[in-house]
C-alpha positions as CSV (number, residue, x, y, z in Angstrom):
1,M,-34.8,-23.3,-16.2
2,R,-32.6,-21.1,-17.2
3,H,-32.6,-19.3,-13.8
4,R,-32.1,-22.6,-12.0
5,F,-29.1,-23.0,-14.2
6,V,-28.1,-19.6,-12.7
7,L,-28.2,-20.5,-9.4
8,A,-26.0,-23.7,-10.1
9,L,-23.2,-21.7,-11.7
10,I,-23.8,-19.2,-8.4
11,L,-23.1,-22.5,-6.3
12,L,-20.4,-23.9,-8.2
13,I,-18.1,-20.5,-7.8
14,C,-19.1,-20.2,-4.0
15,T,-17.6,-23.7,-3.6
16,A,-14.9,-23.6,-5.7
17,S,-12.5,-23.2,-2.9
18,L,-13.7,-25.5,-0.6
19,S,-11.2,-28.0,-1.8
20,T,-9.5,-30.8,0.5
21,A,-6.0,-29.7,-0.3
22,N,-4.4,-26.3,-0.8
23,P,-1.5,-26.8,-3.3
24,G,-0.4,-22.7,-3.3
25,G,-0.1,-23.1,0.4
26,E,-2.1,-21.5,3.3
27,G,0.4,-19.1,4.7
28,D,2.8,-18.9,7.6
29,S,1.3,-19.4,11.1
30,I,1.4,-21.1,14.4
31,Q,0.3,-24.9,14.0
32,S,0.2,-28.3,15.4
33,Q,1.6,-30.9,13.0
34,Q,-2.3,-32.1,12.6
35,C,-3.1,-29.5,10.4
36,G,-6.1,-30.9,8.9
37,G,-7.6,-29.6,5.9
38,S,-5.7,-26.4,6.3
39,C,-2.7,-27.7,4.9
40,H,-2.9,-30.5,2.4
41,G,-6.2,-32.4,3.6
42,D,-6.6,-34.8,6.1
43,A,-3.3,-36.1,7.5
44,G,-4.5,-39.7,7.0
45,Q,-4.7,-38.6,3.1
46,N,-0.7,-38.4,3.1
47,V,2.2,-40.8,1.8
48,T,5.7,-40.4,3.4
49,S,7.8,-38.3,1.6
50,A,11.2,-39.4,0.3
51,A,13.2,-36.3,1.2
52,V,15.3,-36.6,4.4
53,V,14.7,-33.9,7.0
54,S,17.5,-33.4,10.1
55,V,17.1,-30.5,13.0
56,V,20.8,-29.2,13.6
57,A,21.3,-27.0,16.8
58,Q,23.5,-26.5,19.8
59,Q,23.0,-29.7,22.4
60,Q,23.9,-27.0,25.1
61,V,22.0,-23.9,25.2
62,W,22.2,-20.8,28.0
63,A,18.4,-20.7,29.9
64,G,17.4,-17.0,28.6
65,L,19.2,-16.6,25.3
66,L,19.0,-16.6,22.1
67,T,20.2,-19.8,19.8
68,T,19.5,-20.7,16.3
69,V,18.3,-23.8,14.9
70,D,18.5,-25.4,11.6
71,V,16.0,-27.7,9.7
72,V,17.9,-29.2,6.4
73,V,15.6,-30.8,4.0
74,E,17.4,-32.9,1.4
75,N,16.1,-34.3,-2.3
76,P,12.5,-33.1,-1.7
77,Q,10.1,-34.7,-4.5
78,L,7.8,-31.5,-5.1
79,S,5.0,-30.9,-7.1
80,N,4.7,-28.5,-10.0
81,Q,4.0,-25.5,-7.3
82,R,7.1,-26.3,-5.7
83,M,5.5,-25.2,-2.2
84,L,7.3,-26.7,0.5
85,G,5.7,-26.4,4.2
86,V,8.0,-26.8,7.4
87,F,6.9,-27.5,10.9
88,L,9.5,-27.0,13.9
89,L,8.1,-29.2,17.0
90,I,8.7,-30.5,20.3
91,N,6.8,-33.8,19.6
92,D,5.2,-36.2,17.1
93,R,2.2,-36.5,18.9
94,G,0.0,-34.1,16.9
95,A,-0.9,-32.2,20.2
96,K,0.5,-29.5,22.2
97,D,3.5,-29.8,19.8
98,T,4.6,-26.0,19.3
99,P,7.9,-24.8,20.7
100,A,5.8,-22.3,22.8
101,H,4.1,-25.2,24.8
102,E,7.5,-26.0,26.7
103,G,8.5,-22.2,26.8
104,W,10.5,-21.7,23.7
105,E,10.0,-18.2,22.3
106,I,10.2,-17.9,18.3
107,V,12.4,-14.9,17.7
108,A,12.3,-15.2,14.0
109,D,11.2,-17.8,11.5
110,P,12.8,-18.4,8.1
111,N,10.8,-16.2,6.6
112,G,11.4,-12.9,9.0
113,G,8.0,-13.9,10.9
114,A,7.6,-15.5,14.4
115,N,5.8,-18.8,13.3
116,N,6.6,-22.3,14.1
117,Y,5.3,-23.4,10.4
118,V,6.6,-21.6,7.4
119,E,6.3,-22.3,3.6
120,K,8.9,-21.3,1.0
121,S,8.7,-21.6,-2.8
122,V,11.6,-24.1,-3.7
123,A,13.9,-23.3,-6.9
124,R,14.0,-26.6,-9.1
125,S,17.8,-26.6,-8.9
126,A,17.6,-26.5,-5.3
127,A,18.5,-30.1,-3.8
128,N,19.1,-29.0,-0.2
129,I,17.1,-26.4,1.6
130,T,17.7,-24.9,5.0
131,F,15.1,-23.4,7.4
132,T,16.4,-21.4,9.9
133,W,14.8,-20.5,13.4
134,T,16.0,-17.8,15.8
135,L,14.4,-18.9,19.3
136,R,14.8,-17.7,23.1
137,A,15.8,-20.6,24.9
138,P,13.4,-21.6,28.0
139,V,14.3,-22.1,32.0
140,A,17.2,-25.0,32.6
141,G,16.4,-28.5,31.6
142,N,15.9,-31.2,29.2
143,Y,14.3,-30.5,25.9
144,E,13.5,-32.3,22.3
145,L,13.1,-30.6,19.1
146,L,12.2,-31.9,15.7
147,A,10.9,-31.1,12.4
148,S,8.2,-32.0,9.9
149,I,7.6,-31.3,6.5
150,H,4.4,-31.3,3.8
151,H,4.4,-30.6,0.2
152,G,2.3,-31.6,-2.8
153,G,3.5,-35.2,-4.4
154,T,2.7,-36.7,-8.0
155,S,-1.0,-37.9,-6.9
156,Q,-1.2,-37.2,-3.1
157,P,0.1,-35.1,-0.4
158,E,3.2,-35.7,1.1
159,H,4.8,-35.8,4.9
160,G,7.6,-36.7,6.5
161,N,9.4,-36.0,10.2
162,S,13.1,-35.5,11.0
163,P,14.6,-37.1,13.8
164,T,14.4,-36.0,17.7
165,I,17.0,-34.6,18.8
166,S,18.1,-33.4,22.6
167,L,19.1,-30.3,24.3
168,S,20.3,-29.3,27.4
169,V,19.0,-25.7,28.6
170,V,21.6,-24.2,31.3
171,E,21.8,-21.5,33.4
172,P,24.4,-19.1,32.2
173,P,27.4,-18.1,34.6
174,E,26.8,-14.5,36.2
175,N,29.7,-13.0,34.2
176,L,29.0,-14.7,30.8
177,P,29.6,-12.0,28.2
178,R,25.9,-11.9,26.8
179,L,23.3,-10.3,24.8
180,S,20.7,-8.7,27.1
181,S,17.4,-10.4,27.6
182,D,16.1,-7.2,25.9
183,F,17.8,-7.4,22.6
184,T,15.6,-8.9,19.7
185,P,17.9,-8.9,16.3
186,P,15.7,-7.0,13.4
187,S,14.7,-9.9,10.8
188,T,13.5,-7.9,8.0
189,R,13.9,-4.9,6.3
190,S,13.2,-3.3,2.9
191,L,15.5,-3.2,-0.1
192,G,18.1,-0.2,-0.7
193,E,18.3,0.3,2.8
194,E,21.2,0.3,5.4
195,T,20.3,-1.2,9.2
196,T,21.9,0.2,12.0
197,I,21.6,-2.1,14.9
198,E,22.6,-1.2,18.6
199,L,23.8,-4.3,20.5
200,V,22.1,-4.2,23.6
201,T,24.7,-6.7,26.1
202,D,25.2,-7.6,29.7
203,D,29.2,-8.1,31.2
204,V,30.5,-7.1,28.1
205,D,33.6,-5.0,27.6
206,S,34.4,-5.0,23.9
207,F,32.4,-7.1,20.8
208,S,33.1,-7.1,17.4
209,V,30.7,-8.0,14.3
210,E,30.6,-9.8,11.1
211,W,28.6,-10.6,8.4
212,R,28.0,-12.6,5.3
213,T,25.7,-13.0,2.2
214,E,24.1,-16.4,2.2
215,G,26.9,-19.1,1.1
216,G,29.1,-15.8,0.7
217,V,32.7,-14.8,2.5
218,T,32.5,-13.6,6.0
219,Q,33.4,-10.0,6.2
220,S,34.0,-7.7,9.4
221,L,32.3,-4.6,10.3
222,N,33.3,-1.2,12.2
223,V,31.6,-0.7,15.6
224,S,31.4,2.8,17.0
225,E,29.6,3.2,20.5
226,G,27.7,0.2,20.6
227,E,26.3,0.3,17.1
228,F,27.2,-1.3,13.6
229,T,25.6,-0.8,10.2
230,L,24.8,-3.6,7.9
231,P,25.3,-2.5,4.2
232,A,21.8,-2.5,1.8
233,A,20.4,-5.1,0.0
234,V,20.0,-4.3,-3.8
235,N,18.2,-7.8,-4.3
236,A,16.0,-9.7,-2.3
237,G,17.5,-12.2,0.0
238,K,18.9,-12.5,3.1
239,I,22.5,-11.7,5.0
240,E,23.5,-13.0,8.3
241,W,25.7,-11.4,10.9
242,R,27.1,-12.2,14.4
243,A,28.8,-10.7,17.4
244,H,31.9,-12.3,19.2
245,L,31.2,-11.1,22.9
246,N,34.3,-10.2,25.4
247,G,34.1,-9.8,29.0
248,E,35.6,-10.9,32.4
249,G,33.9,-14.6,31.7
250,P,34.5,-16.8,28.5
251,T,34.4,-15.2,25.2
252,Q,31.1,-15.7,23.3
253,T,30.1,-15.8,20.1
254,T,26.3,-15.4,19.2
255,P,24.1,-17.5,16.6
256,W,24.3,-16.5,13.0
257,F,21.4,-13.8,12.9
258,A,19.5,-13.4,9.5
259,L,18.2,-10.2,7.9
260,I,15.7,-11.0,5.4
261,S,15.1,-7.9,2.4
262,Q,12.7,-8.6,0.3
263,E,10.0,-6.1,-1.9
264,P,6.8,-5.5,-0.6
265,A,3.7,-8.1,-1.8
266,W,1.1,-6.8,-3.9
267,Q,-1.9,-6.6,-1.3
268,V,-5.5,-6.9,-1.9
269,E,-8.1,-5.9,0.0
270,E,-10.0,-9.6,0.3
271,P,-13.7,-8.4,1.5
272,A,-13.7,-5.5,-1.2
273,L,-12.9,-8.2,-3.7
274,F,-15.3,-10.9,-2.5
275,L,-17.8,-7.8,-2.8
276,Q,-17.0,-7.0,-6.2
277,G,-16.6,-10.5,-7.7
278,M,-20.5,-11.4,-6.0
279,A,-21.9,-8.0,-7.3
280,M,-20.8,-8.7,-10.9
281,M,-22.2,-12.1,-10.7
282,L,-25.3,-10.7,-10.0
283,L,-25.2,-8.3,-12.6
284,F,-24.6,-10.6,-15.2
285,A,-27.1,-13.3,-13.8
286,G,-29.5,-10.6,-13.8
287,L,-28.5,-9.6,-17.6
288,V,-29.1,-13.3,-18.6
289,M,-32.3,-13.8,-16.6
290,L,-33.9,-10.5,-18.4
291,Q,-33.2,-11.7,-21.8
292,R,-36.7,-13.2,-23.3
293,P,-36.2,-16.7,-24.7
294,S,-36.6,-16.4,-28.8
295,G,-38.5,-18.8,-31.1
296,G,-42.1,-18.9,-32.3
297,G,-44.0,-20.9,-29.2
298,G,-47.2,-20.2,-29.0
299,G,-47.4,-20.5,-25.1
300,E,-47.8,-17.3,-22.3
301,K,-44.6,-15.9,-21.9
302,I,-44.4,-15.0,-18.1
303,P,-41.7,-12.3,-17.5
304,I,-39.5,-12.5,-14.7
305,A,-38.9,-9.7,-12.3
306,I,-35.6,-8.4,-11.9
307,D,-34.4,-5.3,-10.1
308,A,-32.0,-3.9,-12.0
309,T,-31.4,-0.8,-9.9
310,A,-30.3,-3.0,-7.0
311,L,-27.8,-4.6,-9.4
312,V,-26.4,-1.6,-10.6
313,E,-26.3,0.0,-7.0
314,A,-24.7,-3.4,-5.7
315,T,-21.9,-3.6,-8.1
316,H,-21.3,0.5,-7.2
317,F,-21.2,-0.3,-3.3
318,A,-18.6,-3.4,-4.2
319,T,-16.2,-0.9,-6.6
320,S,-15.9,1.6,-4.2
321,Q,-14.3,-0.7,-2.0
322,L,-11.6,-1.0,-3.7
323,P,-8.8,1.6,-4.5
324,P,-9.8,4.2,-7.1
325,P,-8.0,4.0,-10.6
326,L,-5.9,6.4,-11.9
327,A,-7.8,9.9,-12.9
328,S,-8.1,10.2,-16.4
329,A,-9.7,12.8,-18.4
330,P,-13.6,12.3,-19.1
331,A,-14.4,11.7,-22.5
332,T,-16.7,14.1,-24.2
333,L,-19.3,13.4,-26.7
334,P,-19.6,15.3,-30.3
335,Q,-22.4,17.8,-30.3
336,L,-24.9,17.0,-32.8
337,V,-25.5,20.1,-35.5
338,P,-28.5,20.1,-37.1
339,T,-28.4,20.3,-40.8
340,P,-30.3,23.7,-42.4
341,A,-33.0,22.1,-45.0
342,P,-31.6,22.7,-48.7
343,M,-33.1,25.9,-50.4
344,P,-35.4,25.3,-53.2
345,T,-34.3,27.1,-56.6
346,I,-35.6,30.4,-56.9
347,P,-37.6,30.9,-60.6
348,L,-36.5,33.5,-62.9
349,E,-39.3,35.7,-62.2
350,G,-38.1,35.5,-58.2
351,I,-40.0,34.5,-55.2
352,P,-43.9,35.2,-54.6
353,I,-44.3,38.9,-53.7
354,G,-44.7,38.8,-49.9
355,W,-42.8,36.0,-49.3
356,S,-39.7,36.2,-47.5
357,M,-36.3,33.6,-47.7
358,E,-37.3,32.2,-44.7
359,Q,-40.6,31.3,-46.0
360,W,-39.5,30.4,-49.2
361,R,-36.9,27.7,-47.7
362,H,-39.8,26.4,-46.2
363,Y,-42.5,26.5,-48.5
364,G,-40.9,27.0,-51.8
365,Q,-41.0,23.4,-52.7
366,G,-44.5,23.0,-52.6
367,Y,-45.3,26.3,-54.4
368,L,-43.1,24.8,-57.4
369,D,-44.5,21.7,-57.1
370,K,-48.1,23.3,-57.3
371,N,-47.5,25.9,-60.2
372,E,-44.4,24.8,-62.0
373,G,-44.8,20.6,-62.2
374,G,-41.4,20.4,-60.2
375,G,-39.7,23.9,-61.0
376,L,-36.3,23.0,-61.3
377,Q,-34.2,24.8,-63.6
């Protein structure tokens, strides 16, 4: 009966993560709108979100050049986890709907990666949230973009779509001042580090650069030999920069490029952590089964054989996969010093002739008991 309980407990622990919803999110990825069980459960379980979603982009884009697309989410009614997932899509059919299916290249997503689906934790005070993607445009033609959101609600997961917008991608003039097709702006950096960028351009005689904090005042930067330096970030967040390009063709202004500064996340070796957890669970299960039932039952007790050595070895293997703990001085156990036996009282006439003091220590009390009834003075 006891081992059945332990097996049931193990099954419960192993299946605890197989839920139909993941309120903590699943992480950024390249993902279709029909995300199945990987976001918030089957799409058929979702209800329509009360949030208003819109996509903002230039209606005319140069083929092969960089552009930015903003997804604005207004008044999202989020769950207590405050997690919001946003898709950038090309259709609402739930298949072949990522921008890459029509040749768009995601250079940077709102979190500094290169994904069409991203998740963010939203502050309770935020009424409007903007997600910005940097894209490299495909070949000339007419295209459509839209966005979709997923988030937890009061009782069920919620989703919502934006209206679809149309974009015209055209070939740039031959002498158009522009960023080189080989140039990719950096999207992330560490805290406390300045960022120097060398701008690679085509048909550009000169350029100027300006930057701003999110929602802050625009400031100019010095440009020297085609390079400029963005100031270091003290706190996690993002700054934006753009360049004004001058040449024989019409002057061009690049989109605002976001540079995200964030503290490095604590990383866990998931396989090693899983092995350690399983080994500890098996160890405790074995200890429970080793306990003999108490009480005065008259029936024969059947011992349960447990390989305790294997359990300990499994635990040692699992813990050895994790980073070693900080070194500490080994604890020392106090040495036990044997206490010598007490010396019997020596009578007035002294110890028997021929005895040594060591013999008196061991046999003197017996001599006193025999000859003097205790002999203590």
